N, C-alpha and C positions, 0 to 999 in steps of 0.2 A: 504494500500500500504506500510505498515511498513516493510513487509517481504522482500522488494526489496531495502532496504536502505543500506545494508551491502556491503562493499568493498570485503569481503571474498566471498560473493555470486558471484560477478562479476568475480573474479579470478577463481572460480570453473566452472562457465558457460563457460568462455573463454577457460579453459583447455579442457572441453568436446568438444567445437567447433573445437579445433585444433586436437583432437584425432580422431581415426578411428571409434568411437562408435556413435550410434544413440540412442536418447531417445525413449522410448515407454511407453505407459500408458493405463490403462482402467479407465475411469472416470464414476462414477455412480451417477446420481441424485436420491437420495433415495425417495424423494416425488414422482417424476415421476414414478419410479420403482414400488412404492406402488399403485399409482392411475391407472396404466395400468392394474392391476389385476381386478379392478372394471370395467374399460372400456371393457375389454375382456369378462367380465361376463354379460354385459348388451346389447351387440351388436355383431353381426357376421360380419366378413370381407366382405362377399358377400353383406350384407345389405348396408354397407358403399359405396361400388362401385355402387350398384344399384341406389343410390341417387346422384351419380356423385361426391362423395367426395373422397379425398385421405386418405387411411387408416392410414398412419403414421402421416400425418398432423392432422388428427382428434384426435389422441392420445394426441398431443401437445395442441390442443384446449381444451380438457378435463382437462389437467394439469393446463392450465392458468385460467380455470374457478374456480379452487380451490386454486391456489397458494397463493393468498392474504389472505386466510382463514385457513392457515396451523395449527394455534393453536387450533381453534375451531374444525377443522377436527380431530386433534389428540384426543381431548376429546370425540368426537363422536365415533371414532374407539375404544377407550378404553371402552366405554359404551357397545359396542356390541362384545367385545373380538376379534376384528379384528386381523387376517383374518379368524377367525372361527365363521362366522355368523350362528346362528341357523336358520333353515328353517322357523320356526314360526316367526322369527324376520325380514324376508326379507322385508316385506312391510314397517315396521317401520323404518328400516335402510335406505331404498331408499327415503322414505318421509322426513327423517331427512336431508339427503343429499340435497334434493330439497329445503327444508326450509333454509338450510345453504347458498345456492346460492341466495335466495331471489328473489324478483321481480325487474327487471331492465327495465327502459324505452327503452334503446338502447341495444338490444340483437341481436347479429349476427345470421345469418341463421344457421350456424353450431352449435352454442350454443343452439338454439331452438331445433334442431334435437336431440342433446345429452340429453337435459333435457327431451325431449319426450321419449327417450329410458330409462331414469331413471324412468319416470312415468310408462312406460310399465312394467319394471322390478318389480315395486312395486306391481303389480297385479299378479305376479307369486310367486312361492315358491322355486325358484332355482337361485342361483348365482354360476355358475358352478365352479369357481376357489376359492370360498370363503367359502367352507364347508369342514368339516373333516380335518381341519388343527389344529395345536397347538394354544391354546389361546395366543393372544398378540404377537406371534412370526412372524413378517413380513418377516424377513430374518434371518434364523438360522445361516448361515455362508456364506462366499463368495468363497466357494470351486470351484464353477463353473468358476470363473474368473481366477483361477489357472489352472484348467483343460483345458480350451479353448485354450490357446497358446501352451500347451504341445501337444495337438492333432493337432492343426493347423500347427505348425512348428515342424514336427517330426524329421527333420534333424538337428535341433538346440539343443543347450544345455541350459537348463533353470535352473537358480539358484535363489532360493527364501530365504528370511529371515525366520527363524524358526517361525512357527505359530501353536501352539499346537492344536488350535481348528479346524484347517482345514487339516493339513498335513496327518493325518491317513485316512481321507475321500478321499483326493486326491490320495493317494497311492492305495486305494482300487478300486477307479473308473478307474484309469489308468491300473491297473493290469488286468482289464477285456478286455482291448484292445490288439492290437498287435504292436510289434516293438517300444514301447514307454517306457518300464519299466526302461530303463537306460538313458533316455534323460533329467532327472531333478533331483534336490536334494535340500534339505533344509539345510541351514548353519546358524551359529551364526553370527549376524551382526558385533559383535566386532572383529571377526577374518577375515572379508572379506571387504577390502576397497571399492570394487565395490558395495556391498550391502549398505554400508554406503553412498556412492555417490548416489545410487538410492533413499535412504531415503530422501536426501536433495532435489533431483529433484521432488520426489513425494510430499513432503511437500509443496514446492513452488507452484506446479501445483494445488494441492488440495486447497490451499488458493486462488489461482487465480480463479478457477472455482466457489468457494464459493462466492467470491466477485462479479463475473459477475451475478450469480444467485440471489443475494440479493440487487442489486443496480439498480437504474433507469439510463436511458441514460443520463439524465441531471446531475445526481450525478457523473457519470463516467466522463463526460465532465469537470465538476468542478475539480474533483480530478486530472485529467490529466494536467490541467492548473497549478496545484500546485506542480507538480513533480520536483524533483531536476535532475540535469544532470546525476548523478549516477543511480537514479531510472529509468530514461528513457533508459539508456544503458542496464541495467539489463533486463528490460521488452522486449526490442528489441532483446536481445540475446536469451531470452526464445522463442520468436517468430521465430527467425532464426533456432534454434535447432528443433523446432516443424515442420517447413516447410521442412527442410532437411530430417527429418525422414519420412515425408509424401511423399516426392518425391521418397525416396528409397523404401518405401513400405507403402501404405495407411493403411494396417492392423496393423502397429505399433501404431497408434493412434485410440483408441476406446472410444467412448462416448455413454453412454446410458442416454438419456435425451430428452427434447423437440427438435423438428426438427430444430428450428432456434437457438439453443443454441450455436453451433459452429459459426453461422453467427454473433451472438452478440460478441463472443470472437474475431473474425476477425475484426469486426468494432472497437472494443476497441484498438486492435493493430494498426489499421489505424489511430486512433486519436492520439496515442502516436507517430507514425511516423510523423504526421503533426506537432505535438508539437516540435519535434526535428528540423524540417526544418524551424521553425520560426526564 
């Protein structure tokens, strides 16, 4: 919570609150984004519904099965040059994932189902999304997250910080569409105050999501109790800006992560509100 201790941050957030602007963001949980590729390779959406499960919730269940084992999972992925699993290694890869999960006395029904899908996949020679890719490259770039708002909001003007690894890709993809070639541009952040402002907001939100994803409810409760008045005000301003943006257009706030991730964030803000009211 060190990132919300600054008075300058409060003044910046307050200026945004009084301005006619709305914040917007795309938050990507990289571990979730990676595990979804395995999930979609071992089970079909129709199979999920046939067993009475919710497709998106089950993706989150799969994520939480491995979340606490991220370091060991990374070693395992490196071993198999993930996401370019050789077909001859499918059985070993799936069995190593099962071994990583271990045997637990209290296993939920959904977890048993997904472990069973992994065991079934071990008997095949195909993980559809995990072959014929580049070794070790789980996400080559984030161009798709630039392209998406350009296509979604074609009447808007999109201004991005210069990013040499993606801007040529974005330009090529957009050039293939219609009526969008002139609705975006890349600029140097040092010459554009609004890009600098966006960097501040993105940095704070990024740290906030990282904090939520890496702490327990009890830890967050303890941390909230120790917040200063300024920290409380900064956090609640962030929440206010987020809620105002959501009311204006839910598409302004995009999160790619487990289904209850936003719920955890909302509950954190509620804890901070309760702290203020004491």
